[in-house]
N, CA, C and O atoms as CSV, one atom per row, in Angstrom:
chain,resi,resn,atom,element,x,y,z
A,1,MET,N,N,-16.647,-3.988,5.450
A,1,MET,CA,C,-15.597,-3.090,5.910
A,1,MET,C,C,-14.476,-3.027,4.876
A,1,MET,O,O,-14.001,-4.056,4.395
A,2,THR,N,N,-14.076,-1.852,4.556
A,2,THR,CA,C,-13.012,-1.652,3.589
A,2,THR,C,C,-11.671,-1.571,4.307
A,2,THR,O,O,-11.500,-0.802,5.252
A,3,LEU,N,N,-10.730,-2.375,3.843
A,3,LEU,CA,C,-9.380,-2.336,4.395
A,3,LEU,C,C,-8.538,-1.337,3.616
A,3,LEU,O,O,-8.753,-1.118,2.424
A,4,THR,N,N,-7.581,-0.739,4.305
A,4,THR,CA,C,-6.655,0.167,3.632
A,4,THR,C,C,-5.247,-0.383,3.757
A,4,THR,O,O,-4.988,-1.292,4.546
A,5,LEU,N,N,-4.354,0.170,2.982
A,5,LEU,CA,C,-2.960,-0.237,3.015
A,5,LEU,C,C,-2.354,-0.033,4.401
A,5,LEU,O,O,-1.446,-0.767,4.790
A,6,ALA,N,N,-2.837,0.938,5.138
A,6,ALA,CA,C,-2.340,1.204,6.484
A,6,ALA,C,C,-2.660,0.067,7.449
A,6,ALA,O,O,-2.003,-0.055,8.483
A,7,GLN,N,N,-3.651,-0.768,7.142
A,7,GLN,CA,C,-4.051,-1.881,8.003
A,7,GLN,C,C,-3.377,-3.192,7.639
A,7,GLN,O,O,-3.559,-4.188,8.339
A,8,LEU,N,N,-2.615,-3.217,6.580
A,8,LEU,CA,C,-1.944,-4.432,6.130
A,8,LEU,C,C,-0.892,-4.854,7.153
A,8,LEU,O,O,-0.172,-4.017,7.698
A,9,GLN,N,N,-0.812,-6.148,7.407
A,9,GLN,CA,C,0.175,-6.688,8.334
A,9,GLN,C,C,1.443,-7.077,7.582
A,9,GLN,O,O,1.410,-7.305,6.373
A,10,ARG,N,N,2.554,-7.150,8.301
A,10,ARG,CA,C,3.851,-7.470,7.693
A,10,ARG,C,C,3.783,-8.808,6.950
A,10,ARG,O,O,3.288,-9.802,7.481
A,11,LYS,N,N,4.282,-8.812,5.728
A,11,LYS,CA,C,4.357,-9.948,4.801
A,11,LYS,C,C,3.013,-10.376,4.227
A,11,LYS,O,O,2.939,-11.403,3.552
A,12,GLN,N,N,1.952,-9.619,4.476
A,12,GLN,CA,C,0.668,-9.897,3.830
A,12,GLN,C,C,0.714,-9.355,2.412
A,12,GLN,O,O,1.352,-8.340,2.132
A,13,LYS,N,N,0.018,-10.058,1.526
A,13,LYS,CA,C,-0.107,-9.592,0.144
A,13,LYS,C,C,-1.541,-9.187,-0.095
A,13,LYS,O,O,-2.474,-9.809,0.413
A,14,ALA,N,N,-1.706,-8.134,-0.876
A,14,ALA,CA,C,-3.038,-7.620,-1.174
A,14,ALA,C,C,-3.052,-7.069,-2.597
A,14,ALA,O,O,-2.010,-6.879,-3.225
A,15,VAL,N,N,-4.243,-6.825,-3.074
A,15,VAL,CA,C,-4.441,-6.191,-4.375
A,15,VAL,C,C,-5.073,-4.831,-4.111
A,15,VAL,O,O,-6.009,-4.712,-3.320
A,16,ILE,N,N,-4.557,-3.814,-4.776
A,16,ILE,CA,C,-5.124,-2.473,-4.664
A,16,ILE,C,C,-6.463,-2.463,-5.392
A,16,ILE,O,O,-6.544,-2.844,-6.560
A,17,ARG,N,N,-7.509,-2.028,-4.702
A,17,ARG,CA,C,-8.847,-1.982,-5.293
A,17,ARG,C,C,-9.246,-0.574,-5.721
A,17,ARG,O,O,-9.887,-0.394,-6.757
A,18,ASP,N,N,-8.873,0.411,-4.934
A,18,ASP,CA,C,-9.283,1.785,-5.226
A,18,ASP,C,C,-8.428,2.732,-4.405
A,18,ASP,O,O,-7.790,2.309,-3.440
A,19,PHE,N,N,-8.404,4.002,-4.769
A,19,PHE,CA,C,-7.718,5.006,-3.962
A,19,PHE,C,C,-8.285,6.380,-4.263
A,19,PHE,O,O,-8.923,6.606,-5.291
A,20,ASN,N,N,-8.033,7.284,-3.341
A,20,ASN,CA,C,-8.476,8.661,-3.502
A,20,ASN,C,C,-7.427,9.381,-4.353
A,20,ASN,O,O,-6.350,9.718,-3.861
A,21,VAL,N,N,-7.734,9.607,-5.592
A,21,VAL,CA,C,-6.766,10.170,-6.543
A,21,VAL,C,C,-6.270,11.552,-6.123
A,21,VAL,O,O,-5.167,11.952,-6.496
A,22,ASP,N,N,-7.067,12.278,-5.358
A,22,ASP,CA,C,-6.651,13.608,-4.922
A,22,ASP,C,C,-5.614,13.562,-3.810
A,22,ASP,O,O,-4.898,14.539,-3.592
A,23,GLU,N,N,-5.523,12.435,-3.101
A,23,GLU,CA,C,-4.621,12.315,-1.957
A,23,GLU,C,C,-3.352,11.518,-2.272
A,23,GLU,O,O,-2.438,11.483,-1.447
A,24,ILE,N,N,-3.272,10.884,-3.434
A,24,ILE,CA,C,-2.123,10.048,-3.792
A,24,ILE,C,C,-1.168,10.863,-4.656
A,24,ILE,O,O,-1.577,11.424,-5.673
A,25,PRO,N,N,0.114,10.933,-4.257
A,25,PRO,CA,C,1.083,11.658,-5.088
A,25,PRO,C,C,1.228,11.016,-6.471
A,25,PRO,O,O,1.192,9.793,-6.604
A,26,LEU,N,N,1.389,11.839,-7.474
A,26,LEU,CA,C,1.537,11.363,-8.844
A,26,LEU,C,C,2.697,10.375,-8.966
A,26,LEU,O,O,2.628,9.436,-9.758
A,27,LYS,N,N,3.747,10.577,-8.198
A,27,LYS,CA,C,4.909,9.689,-8.254
A,27,LYS,C,C,4.524,8.242,-7.909
A,27,LYS,O,O,5.019,7.308,-8.542
A,28,LEU,N,N,3.661,8.050,-6.930
A,28,LEU,CA,C,3.218,6.698,-6.581
A,28,LEU,C,C,2.420,6.072,-7.714
A,28,LEU,O,O,2.571,4.885,-8.001
A,29,ILE,N,N,1.587,6.852,-8.347
A,29,ILE,CA,C,0.797,6.352,-9.468
A,29,ILE,C,C,1.718,5.950,-10.618
A,29,ILE,O,O,1.514,4.910,-11.244
A,30,GLU,N,N,2.712,6.758,-10.893
A,30,GLU,CA,C,3.671,6.449,-11.956
A,30,GLU,C,C,4.490,5.200,-11.656
A,30,GLU,O,O,4.927,4.507,-12.575
A,31,MET,N,N,4.699,4.910,-10.368
A,31,MET,CA,C,5.476,3.733,-9.980
A,31,MET,C,C,4.617,2.476,-9.924
A,31,MET,O,O,5.116,1.413,-9.556
A,32,GLY,N,N,3.347,2.572,-10.277
A,32,GLY,CA,C,2.503,1.395,-10.379
A,32,GLY,C,C,1.520,1.185,-9.263
A,32,GLY,O,O,0.937,0.106,-9.160
A,33,CYS,N,N,1.316,2.160,-8.433
A,33,CYS,CA,C,0.341,2.060,-7.341
A,33,CYS,C,C,-1.042,2.320,-7.928
A,33,CYS,O,O,-1.622,3.392,-7.750
A,34,LEU,N,N,-1.556,1.313,-8.632
A,34,LEU,CA,C,-2.810,1.442,-9.364
A,34,LEU,C,C,-3.742,0.285,-9.012
A,34,LEU,O,O,-3.271,-0.779,-8.611
A,35,PRO,N,N,-5.041,0.469,-9.152
A,35,PRO,CA,C,-5.973,-0.635,-8.900
A,35,PRO,C,C,-5.634,-1.862,-9.741
A,35,PRO,O,O,-5.334,-1.756,-10.930
A,36,GLY,N,N,-5.688,-3.032,-9.097
A,36,GLY,CA,C,-5.377,-4.296,-9.764
A,36,GLY,C,C,-3.956,-4.771,-9.534
A,36,GLY,O,O,-3.649,-5.935,-9.791
A,37,ASN,N,N,-3.086,-3.900,-9.058
A,37,ASN,CA,C,-1.695,-4.288,-8.816
A,37,ASN,C,C,-1.528,-4.865,-7.413
A,37,ASN,O,O,-2.223,-4.478,-6.473
A,38,GLU,N,N,-0.586,-5.801,-7.300
A,38,GLU,CA,C,-0.322,-6.465,-6.028
A,38,GLU,C,C,0.642,-5.649,-5.179
A,38,GLU,O,O,1.579,-5.040,-5.696
A,39,VAL,N,N,0.404,-5.643,-3.881
A,39,VAL,CA,C,1.241,-4.909,-2.935
A,39,VAL,C,C,1.531,-5.831,-1.745
A,39,VAL,O,O,0.657,-6.569,-1.291
A,40,THR,N,N,2.772,-5.775,-1.249
A,40,THR,CA,C,3.183,-6.565,-0.083
A,40,THR,C,C,3.851,-5.643,0.917
A,40,THR,O,O,4.730,-4.862,0.554
A,41,LEU,N,N,3.440,-5.728,2.172
A,41,LEU,CA,C,4.073,-4.931,3.225
A,41,LEU,C,C,5.336,-5.642,3.686
A,41,LEU,O,O,5.277,-6.771,4.174
A,42,LEU,N,N,6.473,-4.984,3.532
A,42,LEU,CA,C,7.754,-5.561,3.931
A,42,LEU,C,C,8.142,-5.170,5.343
A,42,LEU,O,O,8.581,-6.011,6.128
A,43,GLN,N,N,7.983,-3.902,5.666
A,43,GLN,CA,C,8.465,-3.416,6.947
A,43,GLN,C,C,7.742,-2.116,7.316
A,43,GLN,O,O,7.275,-1.371,6.456
A,44,VAL,N,N,7.669,-1.877,8.627
A,44,VAL,CA,C,7.098,-0.636,9.136
A,44,VAL,C,C,8.188,0.065,9.947
A,44,VAL,O,O,8.878,-0.575,10.740
A,45,ALA,N,N,8.342,1.352,9.755
A,45,ALA,CA,C,9.340,2.128,10.493
A,45,ALA,C,C,9.046,2.065,11.994
A,45,ALA,O,O,7.908,1.811,12.390
A,46,PRO,N,N,10.057,2.294,12.828
A,46,PRO,CA,C,9.894,2.151,14.282
A,46,PRO,C,C,8.703,2.897,14.896
A,46,PRO,O,O,8.097,2.379,15.834
A,47,PHE,N,N,8.354,4.051,14.422
A,47,PHE,CA,C,7.221,4.790,14.971
A,47,PHE,C,C,5.961,4.641,14.123
A,47,PHE,O,O,5.010,5.406,14.283
A,48,GLY,N,N,5.952,3.650,13.214
A,48,GLY,CA,C,4.769,3.345,12.415
A,48,GLY,C,C,4.633,4.126,11.128
A,48,GLY,O,O,3.634,3.973,10.425
A,49,ASP,N,N,5.588,4.946,10.801
A,49,ASP,CA,C,5.500,5.781,9.598
A,49,ASP,C,C,6.895,6.057,9.078
A,49,ASP,O,O,7.710,6.572,9.844
A,50,PRO,N,N,7.230,5.757,7.846
A,50,PRO,CA,C,6.416,5.262,6.750
A,50,PRO,C,C,6.344,3.732,6.718
A,50,PRO,O,O,6.959,3.035,7.525
A,51,LEU,N,N,5.557,3.241,5.740
A,51,LEU,CA,C,5.451,1.815,5.465
A,51,LEU,C,C,6.351,1.509,4.278
A,51,LEU,O,O,6.412,2.287,3.326
A,52,TYR,N,N,7.050,0.378,4.329
A,52,TYR,CA,C,7.939,-0.027,3.241
A,52,TYR,C,C,7.272,-1.190,2.533
A,52,TYR,O,O,7.107,-2.260,3.119
A,53,VAL,N,N,6.887,-0.996,1.281
A,53,VAL,CA,C,6.115,-1.987,0.534
A,53,VAL,C,C,6.744,-2.270,-0.829
A,53,VAL,O,O,7.596,-1.524,-1.311
A,54,THR,N,N,6.296,-3.374,-1.434
A,54,THR,CA,C,6.627,-3.633,-2.836
A,54,THR,C,C,5.350,-3.481,-3.647
A,54,THR,O,O,4.287,-3.969,-3.264
A,55,VAL,N,N,5.477,-2.808,-4.753
A,55,VAL,CA,C,4.394,-2.664,-5.724
A,55,VAL,C,C,5.017,-2.938,-7.076
A,55,VAL,O,O,5.925,-2.225,-7.502
A,56,ASN,N,N,4.527,-3.986,-7.765
A,56,ASN,CA,C,5.084,-4.347,-9.077
A,56,ASN,C,C,6.601,-4.509,-9.032
A,56,ASN,O,O,7.303,-3.993,-9.902
A,57,ASP,N,N,7.104,-5.210,-8.043
A,57,ASP,CA,C,8.537,-5.472,-7.867
A,57,ASP,C,C,9.366,-4.216,-7.617
A,57,ASP,O,O,10.591,-4.258,-7.734
A,58,SER,N,N,8.735,-3.120,-7.282
A,58,SER,CA,C,9.443,-1.905,-6.898
A,58,SER,C,C,9.275,-1.707,-5.400
A,58,SER,O,O,8.183,-1.900,-4.865
A,59,HIS,N,N,10.349,-1.323,-4.723
A,59,HIS,CA,C,10.294,-1.053,-3.295
A,59,HIS,C,C,9.958,0.425,-3.097
A,59,HIS,O,O,10.611,1.305,-3.658
A,60,VAL,N,N,8.928,0.678,-2.290
A,60,VAL,CA,C,8.417,2.025,-2.128
A,60,VAL,C,C,8.145,2.298,-0.649
A,60,VAL,O,O,7.622,1.433,0.054
A,61,ALA,N,N,8.493,3.482,-0.179
A,61,ALA,CA,C,8.127,3.924,1.165
A,61,ALA,C,C,6.910,4.842,1.022
A,61,ALA,O,O,6.937,5.824,0.280
A,62,ILE,N,N,5.852,4.501,1.747
A,62,ILE,CA,C,4.601,5.254,1.661
A,62,ILE,C,C,4.250,5.798,3.039
A,62,ILE,O,O,4.251,5.057,4.022
A,63,ARG,N,N,3.952,7.082,3.110
A,63,ARG,CA,C,3.553,7.704,4.378
A,63,ARG,C,C,2.240,7.097,4.860
A,63,ARG,O,O,1.389,6.721,4.054
A,64,LEU,N,N,2.083,7.008,6.160
A,64,LEU,CA,C,0.898,6.403,6.753
A,64,LEU,C,C,-0.379,7.124,6.326
A,64,LEU,O,O,-1.383,6.475,6.032
A,65,GLU,N,N,-0.353,8.446,6.289
A,65,GLU,CA,C,-1.561,9.181,5.902
A,65,GLU,C,C,-1.936,8.914,4.442
A,65,GLU,O,O,-3.116,8.955,4.093
A,66,THR,N,N,-0.958,8.643,3.595
A,66,THR,CA,C,-1.234,8.278,2.203
A,66,THR,C,C,-1.758,6.853,2.127
A,66,THR,O,O,-2.682,6.572,1.362
A,67,ALA,N,N,-1.177,5.946,2.914
A,67,ALA,CA,C,-1.604,4.545,2.920
A,67,ALA,C,C,-3.060,4.399,3.345
A,67,ALA,O,O,-3.734,3.459,2.925
A,68,LYS,N,N,-3.548,5.309,4.166
A,68,LYS,CA,C,-4.940,5.271,4.615
A,68,LYS,C,C,-5.922,5.589,3.494
A,68,LYS,O,O,-7.121,5.351,3.638
A,69,GLU,N,N,-5.436,6.118,2.394
A,69,GLU,CA,C,-6.285,6.485,1.252
A,69,GLU,C,C,-6.305,5.406,0.174
A,69,GLU,O,O,-6.986,5.567,-0.839
A,70,ILE,N,N,-5.568,4.303,0.371
A,70,ILE,CA,C,-5.473,3.237,-0.628
A,70,ILE,C,C,-6.258,2.029,-0.128
A,70,ILE,O,O,-5.875,1.409,0.864
A,71,CYS,N,N,-7.350,1.690,-0.806
A,71,CYS,CA,C,-8.185,0.557,-0.432
A,71,CYS,C,C,-7.611,-0.727,-1.032
A,71,CYS,O,O,-7.188,-0.750,-2.187
A,72,ILE,N,N,-7.604,-1.794,-0.230
A,72,ILE,CA,C,-7.007,-3.050,-0.667
A,72,ILE,C,C,-7.936,-4.226,-0.391
A,72,ILE,O,O,-8.930,-4.103,0.324
A,73,GLU,N,N,-7.586,-5.369,-0.978
A,73,GLU,CA,C,-8.227,-6.653,-0.687
A,73,GLU,C,C,-7.089,-7.644,-0.444
A,73,GLU,O,O,-6.236,-7.831,-1.311
A,74,ILE,N,N,-7.074,-8.270,0.715
A,74,ILE,CA,C,-6.003,-9.201,1.072
A,74,ILE,C,C,-6.140,-10.472,0.253
A,74,ILE,O,O,-7.234,-11.022,0.125
A,75,ILE,N,N,-5.011,-10.943,-0.310
A,75,ILE,CA,C,-5.035,-12.170,-1.114
A,75,ILE,C,C,-4.182,-13.273,-0.515
A,75,ILE,O,O,-4.346,-14.438,-0.876
A,76,GLU,N,N,-3.260,-12.930,0.406
A,76,GLU,CA,C,-2.397,-13.943,0.999
A,76,GLU,C,C,-1.959,-13.515,2.390
A,76,GLU,O,O,-1.485,-12.398,2.597
A,77,GLU,N,N,-2.130,-14.436,3.343
A,77,GLU,CA,C,-1.687,-14.204,4.710
A,77,GLU,C,C,-0.217,-14.621,4.825
A,77,GLU,O,O,0.258,-15.435,4.034
A,78,PRO,N,N,0.510,-14.063,5.813
A,78,PRO,CA,C,1.925,-14.438,5.964
A,78,PRO,C,C,2.106,-15.881,6.403
A,78,PRO,O,O,3.237,-16.338,6.571
């Protein structure tokens, strides 16, 4: 089963494994949302969208529908 960024729990750390390049905004790619980079979920908005994460020490808000297109591998539990 492939996990996505949308399934990450608060304070879990993961490594980005793959993503659908057609669905990811170029701005996220430029900010380091690339395969091999570490991502940590910091907070989820009250209605579940957007997700507030760190990628390469940058704080980024990612829409839930975009997060569903980013495949991850969990490396650390909270």
